[in-house]
N, CA, C, O and CB atoms as a CASP TS submission, in Angstrom:
PFRMAT TS
TARGET T0000
AUTHOR 0000-0000-0000
METHOD Language model
MODEL 1
PARENT N/A
ATOM      1  N   PHE     1       0.829  -1.181   0.000  1.00  0.00           N
ATOM      2  CA  PHE     1       0.000   0.000   0.000  1.00  0.00           C
ATOM      3  C   PHE     1       0.868   1.236   0.000  1.00  0.00           C
ATOM      4  O   PHE     1       2.010   1.202   0.458  1.00  0.00           O
ATOM      5  CB  PHE     1      -0.940   0.002   1.194  1.00  0.00           C
ATOM      6  N   ASP     2       0.338   2.315  -0.506  1.00  0.00           N
ATOM      7  CA  ASP     2       1.127   3.536  -0.523  1.00  0.00           C
ATOM      8  C   ASP     2       0.618   4.578   0.462  1.00  0.00           C
ATOM      9  O   ASP     2       1.261   5.608   0.666  1.00  0.00           O
ATOM     10  CB  ASP     2       1.140   4.113  -1.905  1.00  0.00           C
ATOM     11  N   HIS     3      -0.520   4.318   1.066  1.00  0.00           N
ATOM     12  CA  HIS     3      -1.010   5.228   2.102  1.00  0.00           C
ATOM     13  C   HIS     3      -2.025   4.511   2.975  1.00  0.00           C
ATOM     14  O   HIS     3      -2.595   3.489   2.592  1.00  0.00           O
ATOM     15  CB  HIS     3      -1.635   6.498   1.474  1.00  0.00           C
ATOM     16  N   LEU     4      -2.234   5.063   4.141  1.00  0.00           N
ATOM     17  CA  LEU     4      -3.206   4.510   5.079  1.00  0.00           C
ATOM     18  C   LEU     4      -3.853   5.675   5.790  1.00  0.00           C
ATOM     19  O   LEU     4      -3.175   6.498   6.406  1.00  0.00           O
ATOM     20  CB  LEU     4      -2.541   3.516   6.096  1.00  0.00           C
ATOM     21  N   THR     5      -5.169   5.740   5.702  1.00  0.00           N
ATOM     22  CA  THR     5      -5.857   6.866   6.326  1.00  0.00           C
ATOM     23  C   THR     5      -7.233   6.435   6.805  1.00  0.00           C
ATOM     24  O   THR     5      -7.736   5.379   6.425  1.00  0.00           O
ATOM     25  CB  THR     5      -5.974   8.046   5.346  1.00  0.00           C
ATOM     26  N   THR     6      -7.819   7.250   7.626  1.00  0.00           N
ATOM     27  CA  THR     6      -9.195   7.072   8.060  1.00  0.00           C
ATOM     28  C   THR     6      -9.908   8.395   7.849  1.00  0.00           C
ATOM     29  O   THR     6      -9.294   9.373   7.422  1.00  0.00           O
ATOM     30  CB  THR     6      -9.278   6.606   9.556  1.00  0.00           C
ATOM     31  N   TYR     7     -11.181   8.432   8.140  1.00  0.00           N
ATOM     32  CA  TYR     7     -11.952   9.667   8.000  1.00  0.00           C
ATOM     33  C   TYR     7     -11.314  10.798   8.792  1.00  0.00           C
ATOM     34  O   TYR     7     -11.305  11.946   8.346  1.00  0.00           O
ATOM     35  CB  TYR     7     -13.398   9.452   8.459  1.00  0.00           C
ATOM     36  N   HIS     8     -10.781  10.477   9.965  1.00  0.00           N
ATOM     37  CA  HIS     8     -10.168  11.479  10.831  1.00  0.00           C
ATOM     38  C   HIS     8      -8.668  11.624  10.584  1.00  0.00           C
ATOM     39  O   HIS     8      -8.003  12.409  11.261  1.00  0.00           O
ATOM     40  CB  HIS     8     -10.414  11.124  12.281  1.00  0.00           C
ATOM     41  N   GLY     9      -8.134  10.881   9.628  1.00  0.00           N
ATOM     42  CA  GLY     9      -6.707  10.968   9.321  1.00  0.00           C
ATOM     43  C   GLY     9      -5.823  10.213  10.294  1.00  0.00           C
ATOM     44  O   GLY     9      -4.613  10.436  10.331  1.00  0.00           O
ATOM     45  N   ALA    10      -6.407   9.323  11.083  1.00  0.00           N
ATOM     46  CA  ALA    10      -5.652   8.603  12.106  1.00  0.00           C
ATOM     47  C   ALA    10      -5.045   7.327  11.534  1.00  0.00           C
ATOM     48  O   ALA    10      -5.640   6.669  10.680  1.00  0.00           O
ATOM     49  CB  ALA    10      -6.553   8.270  13.303  1.00  0.00           C
ATOM     50  N   CYS    11      -3.880   6.998  12.006  1.00  0.00           N
ATOM     51  CA  CYS    11      -3.216   5.742  11.654  1.00  0.00           C
ATOM     52  C   CYS    11      -2.777   5.094  12.957  1.00  0.00           C
ATOM     53  O   CYS    11      -1.775   5.502  13.545  1.00  0.00           O
ATOM     54  CB  CYS    11      -1.989   5.974  10.680  1.00  0.00           C
ATOM     55  N   SER    12      -3.509   4.098  13.411  1.00  0.00           N
ATOM     56  CA  SER    12      -3.284   3.503  14.723  1.00  0.00           C
ATOM     57  C   SER    12      -1.935   2.804  14.851  1.00  0.00           C
ATOM     58  O   SER    12      -1.361   2.766  15.940  1.00  0.00           O
ATOM     59  CB  SER    12      -4.376   2.528  15.024  1.00  0.00           C
ATOM     60  N   TYR    13      -1.432   2.263  13.776  1.00  0.00           N
ATOM     61  CA  TYR    13      -0.210   1.467  13.845  1.00  0.00           C
ATOM     62  C   TYR    13       0.964   2.187  13.190  1.00  0.00           C
ATOM     63  O   TYR    13       1.863   1.542  12.651  1.00  0.00           O
ATOM     64  CB  TYR    13      -0.426   0.112  13.182  1.00  0.00           C
ATOM     65  N   LEU    14       0.962   3.497  13.231  1.00  0.00           N
ATOM     66  CA  LEU    14       1.972   4.277  12.523  1.00  0.00           C
ATOM     67  C   LEU    14       3.392   3.932  12.957  1.00  0.00           C
ATOM     68  O   LEU    14       4.268   3.760  12.109  1.00  0.00           O
ATOM     69  CB  LEU    14       1.722   5.747  12.734  1.00  0.00           C
ATOM     70  N   GLU    15       3.632   3.830  14.247  1.00  0.00           N
ATOM     71  CA  GLU    15       4.987   3.534  14.726  1.00  0.00           C
ATOM     72  C   GLU    15       5.440   2.152  14.272  1.00  0.00           C
ATOM     73  O   GLU    15       6.580   1.989  13.837  1.00  0.00           O
ATOM     74  CB  GLU    15       5.049   3.628  16.256  1.00  0.00           C
ATOM     75  N   LYS    16       4.566   1.159  14.367  1.00  0.00           N
ATOM     76  CA  LYS    16       4.926  -0.199  13.953  1.00  0.00           C
ATOM     77  C   LYS    16       5.201  -0.260  12.449  1.00  0.00           C
ATOM     78  O   LYS    16       6.172  -0.879  12.016  1.00  0.00           O
ATOM     79  CB  LYS    16       3.806  -1.186  14.325  1.00  0.00           C
ATOM     80  N   ILE    17       4.349   0.380  11.665  1.00  0.00           N
ATOM     81  CA  ILE    17       4.543   0.396  10.215  1.00  0.00           C
ATOM     82  C   ILE    17       5.857   1.083   9.862  1.00  0.00           C
ATOM     83  O   ILE    17       6.607   0.605   9.011  1.00  0.00           O
ATOM     84  CB  ILE    17       3.366   1.105   9.517  1.00  0.00           C
ATOM     85  N   THR    18       6.129   2.208  10.524  1.00  0.00           N
ATOM     86  CA  THR    18       7.368   2.942  10.278  1.00  0.00           C
ATOM     87  C   THR    18       8.582   2.093  10.630  1.00  0.00           C
ATOM     88  O   THR    18       9.549   2.049   9.870  1.00  0.00           O
ATOM     89  CB  THR    18       7.387   4.246  11.080  1.00  0.00           C
ATOM     90  N   ASP    19       8.540   1.422  11.771  1.00  0.00           N
ATOM     91  CA  ASP    19       9.651   0.555  12.174  1.00  0.00           C
ATOM     92  C   ASP    19       9.887  -0.563  11.156  1.00  0.00           C
ATOM     93  O   ASP    19      11.029  -0.838  10.790  1.00  0.00           O
ATOM     94  CB  ASP    19       9.378  -0.049  13.559  1.00  0.00           C
ATOM     95  N   LEU    20       8.815  -1.203  10.699  1.00  0.00           N
ATOM     96  CA  LEU    20       8.953  -2.279   9.714  1.00  0.00           C
ATOM     97  C   LEU    20       9.559  -1.760   8.416  1.00  0.00           C
ATOM     98  O   LEU    20      10.409  -2.419   7.815  1.00  0.00           O
ATOM     99  CB  LEU    20       7.591  -2.926   9.435  1.00  0.00           C
ATOM    100  N   CYS    21       9.126  -0.591   7.989  1.00  0.00           N
ATOM    101  CA  CYS    21       9.681   0.003   6.771  1.00  0.00           C
ATOM    102  C   CYS    21      11.158   0.318   6.943  1.00  0.00           C
ATOM    103  O   CYS    21      11.961   0.026   6.057  1.00  0.00           O
ATOM    104  CB  CYS    21       8.915   1.274   6.396  1.00  0.00           C
ATOM    105  N   HIS    22      11.522   0.906   8.065  1.00  0.00           N
ATOM    106  CA  HIS    22      12.922   1.255   8.305  1.00  0.00           C
ATOM    107  C   HIS    22      13.802   0.010   8.358  1.00  0.00           C
ATOM    108  O   HIS    22      14.938   0.042   7.886  1.00  0.00           O
ATOM    109  CB  HIS    22      13.056   2.047   9.607  1.00  0.00           C
ATOM    110  N   GLU    23      13.303  -1.075   8.919  1.00  0.00           N
ATOM    111  CA  GLU    23      14.069  -2.325   8.952  1.00  0.00           C
ATOM    112  C   GLU    23      14.385  -2.814   7.543  1.00  0.00           C
ATOM    113  O   GLU    23      15.411  -3.454   7.312  1.00  0.00           O
ATOM    114  CB  GLU    23      13.298  -3.406   9.721  1.00  0.00           C
ATOM    115  N   ARG    24      13.496  -2.507   6.611  1.00  0.00           N
ATOM    116  CA  ARG    24      13.663  -2.946   5.222  1.00  0.00           C
ATOM    117  C   ARG    24      14.201  -1.825   4.331  1.00  0.00           C
ATOM    118  O   ARG    24      14.217  -1.944   3.106  1.00  0.00           O
ATOM    119  CB  ARG    24      12.331  -3.454   4.669  1.00  0.00           C
ATOM    120  N   GLN    25      14.637  -0.743   4.962  1.00  0.00           N
ATOM    121  CA  GLN    25      15.201   0.420   4.272  1.00  0.00           C
ATOM    122  C   GLN    25      14.234   1.004   3.247  1.00  0.00           C
ATOM    123  O   GLN    25      14.629   1.399   2.150  1.00  0.00           O
ATOM    124  CB  GLN    25      16.502   0.039   3.587  1.00  0.00           C
ATOM    125  N   ILE    26      12.956   1.052   3.632  1.00  0.00           N
ATOM    126  CA  ILE    26      11.914   1.650   2.803  1.00  0.00           C
ATOM    127  C   ILE    26      11.629   3.045   3.347  1.00  0.00           C
ATOM    128  O   ILE    26      11.337   3.192   4.533  1.00  0.00           O
ATOM    129  CB  ILE    26      10.613   0.768   2.784  1.00  0.00           C
ATOM    130  N   PRO    27      11.708   4.069   2.501  1.00  0.00           N
ATOM    131  CA  PRO    27      11.442   5.428   2.974  1.00  0.00           C
ATOM    132  C   PRO    27      10.003   5.588   3.455  1.00  0.00           C
ATOM    133  O   PRO    27       9.082   4.967   2.924  1.00  0.00           O
ATOM    134  CB  PRO    27      11.732   6.437   1.867  1.00  0.00           C
ATOM    135  N   VAL    28       9.830   6.419   4.452  1.00  0.00           N
ATOM    136  CA  VAL    28       8.506   6.692   5.012  1.00  0.00           C
ATOM    137  C   VAL    28       8.285   8.198   5.010  1.00  0.00           C
ATOM    138  O   VAL    28       9.136   8.960   5.468  1.00  0.00           O
ATOM    139  CB  VAL    28       8.365   6.106   6.459  1.00  0.00           C
ATOM    140  N   ILE    29       7.147   8.615   4.494  1.00  0.00           N
ATOM    141  CA  ILE    29       6.757  10.021   4.539  1.00  0.00           C
ATOM    142  C   ILE    29       5.447  10.106   5.306  1.00  0.00           C
ATOM    143  O   ILE    29       4.474   9.428   4.975  1.00  0.00           O
ATOM    144  CB  ILE    29       6.618  10.635   3.096  1.00  0.00           C
ATOM    145  N   ILE    30       5.434  10.935   6.320  1.00  0.00           N
ATOM    146  CA  ILE    30       4.221  11.147   7.113  1.00  0.00           C
ATOM    147  C   ILE    30       3.773  12.578   6.861  1.00  0.00           C
ATOM    148  O   ILE    30       4.521  13.525   7.105  1.00  0.00           O
ATOM    149  CB  ILE    30       4.466  10.878   8.655  1.00  0.00           C
ATOM    150  N   GLU    31       2.552  12.727   6.374  1.00  0.00           N
ATOM    151  CA  GLU    31       2.050  14.032   5.989  1.00  0.00           C
ATOM    152  C   GLU    31       0.756  14.312   6.739  1.00  0.00           C
ATOM    153  O   GLU    31      -0.166  13.496   6.735  1.00  0.00           O
ATOM    154  CB  GLU    31       1.832  14.113   4.464  1.00  0.00           C
ATOM    155  N   LYS    32       0.699  15.448   7.369  1.00  0.00           N
ATOM    156  CA  LYS    32      -0.495  15.827   8.130  1.00  0.00           C
ATOM    157  C   LYS    32      -0.824  17.277   7.800  1.00  0.00           C
ATOM    158  O   LYS    32      -0.130  18.191   8.247  1.00  0.00           O
ATOM    159  CB  LYS    32      -0.279  15.633   9.676  1.00  0.00           C
ATOM    160  N   THR    33      -1.875  17.489   7.024  1.00  0.00           N
ATOM    161  CA  THR    33      -2.199  18.846   6.606  1.00  0.00           C
ATOM    162  C   THR    33      -3.584  19.294   7.036  1.00  0.00           C
ATOM    163  O   THR    33      -4.054  20.338   6.583  1.00  0.00           O
ATOM    164  CB  THR    33      -2.083  18.956   5.125  1.00  0.00           C
ATOM    165  N   HIS    34      -4.237  18.553   7.880  1.00  0.00           N
ATOM    166  CA  HIS    34      -5.596  18.949   8.256  1.00  0.00           C
ATOM    167  C   HIS    34      -5.586  20.104   9.188  1.00  0.00           C
ATOM    168  O   HIS    34      -6.646  20.569   9.607  1.00  0.00           O
ATOM    169  CB  HIS    34      -6.336  17.809   8.883  1.00  0.00           C
TER
END
């Protein structure tokens, strides 16, 4: 997936997803513009 969002813009597992990506050297961009 390339993004994960809810109606309120919340991502419950953001830290876990970020950690998994970093372990695999996958860049992570977190954007919050609301």
